[in-house]
N, C-alpha and C positions, 0 to 999 in steps of 0.2 A: 469428707462426706462419705457416709457408708452406702452400700449398695441399695438397701431398702429406700433410703431417702432419694437417691438418684432415680431409681425405678419409678417412684411415686411422681417425681417431677416430670419424667419422660412420658408417663401416661396422662399427664395433664392435671393431676390432682395436687400438685405442689404449687410453689410460688413462682410460676412461670411469668416472664415478662414478654409481651409481644411488642415488637417495634417494626417500623418500616424505615428502610434506608434508601435514600435517593442518591443518584450519582451527581448531585449538584446542590448548591445552596439556594435558598429562596431568593429569587431575583438575580442570582449569580449565573455563572456559566454552567452549562449542562455537560453531559458526558463528552461531547465533541469539542469542548472548550468554549471560547467566547462566541457570541452570536454573529460575528462577521468572518469573512473569508480570511484564511491565513496568508494568502498571497495574491498579488495582482496578476493580471494577464501577462505583464512584462516579466514578472518573476517566474511564472510558469514557462514562458518562452525561453528564458535564460536557463532554467533547469533542464528543459528538453534539449537545448543546444549543448549544455555541458555533457549530457548523456551521449549525444551524437559525436561531439568533437573530442571528448576526453575519455569517458568511461568505456564506450564501445571499442575504440581503437586500442586503448591501454589493456583492456581485458583480452582482446584478440592477440596482442603482442605477448602478454604474459602466458597465455595458453600455448602459443606457438613455441615459446622459449621452453616451457615445461615439456612439451612434446619432444623437442630436440634432445633435451637432457635425458628424458626417459628412454627414447629410442637408442641413444648411445649406451645407456646402462643395460638395456635389454641385449644389445649386441655383445657387450662385455661379458654378460652372464649366459651366453648361448649354451644350451645343453644342460643348464641347471634349472632347478625348480624356481629359483629366484626370477629367472627370465619370464616364466609363465605368470608368476605373481605380479611382476611389473607390467606385463601386458594387460592383465586384468585391471590393475590400478589405472593404467593409461586409458582403457576403455571407459571406466567409471568417470575419470576426470573429463574426458571428451564429452560425455553425456551431460555432466554437470555444467560444463562451459556452454554447451549448446542451450541448455535450459536457462542459464544466466543471460546469455545473449538475447534469447527470446523475451525474457522478462524485461531487460533493459529496453528493447525495442517497443514492447507493449507500454511500458511506463512513459517513454518518449511520446508515443502516439497519443496516449491518454492525456498527458499534460497539454499537448497542442490542441487536442480536441476539446478538452474542458475549457480552455481559454475561449475558444470560439463559441462553444455552447453557452457559456455564461453571457457573453456579449449578445448573441442572438436571442437568448431568453429575455434579457433586460430590454432589448430593443422591441421585441414582440409585446412584452407587457406594457412598455411605455406607449406603444402605438394604440393600445386599447383605451388609453385615457385621453387620447386626442379627440377633438371634435370630429364628427363624421361628416360634416358638411350640412346636415339637416339640423334644424333647431330641436333642442331637447324639449320634451314634454314638461319638464320642470320650469322652463323659462316662462311659461304662461301662467304660473301659479301666483 
């Protein structure tokens, strides 16, 4: 295709086609997937427990192991520029580990909170449909 033809199409004078693209099929799942939740309260609790009992302790252990090895290397390279570089890497590593630990803690808290939130929301909505003790105005019709 030559430049003149492309330019004409870009200005709107050509054979442009206009279309709309949706992030889902008609009647099918939308951008977030199916219309139901991807996990139960028990699965959310299990995921939070995995973070608490495996991921957080294992991450802390790995970070401590890396710190020990780096400190040994820094001592071995004392007086060299390599030692200063390793110290900088260790500082960056420690900051990243701190961020990761904070993120894991936040995710754990969010999983536990979401479970309770959904249950409280469902209970609250369900109670709105219960009889209030007085007769409905619709009963007399």
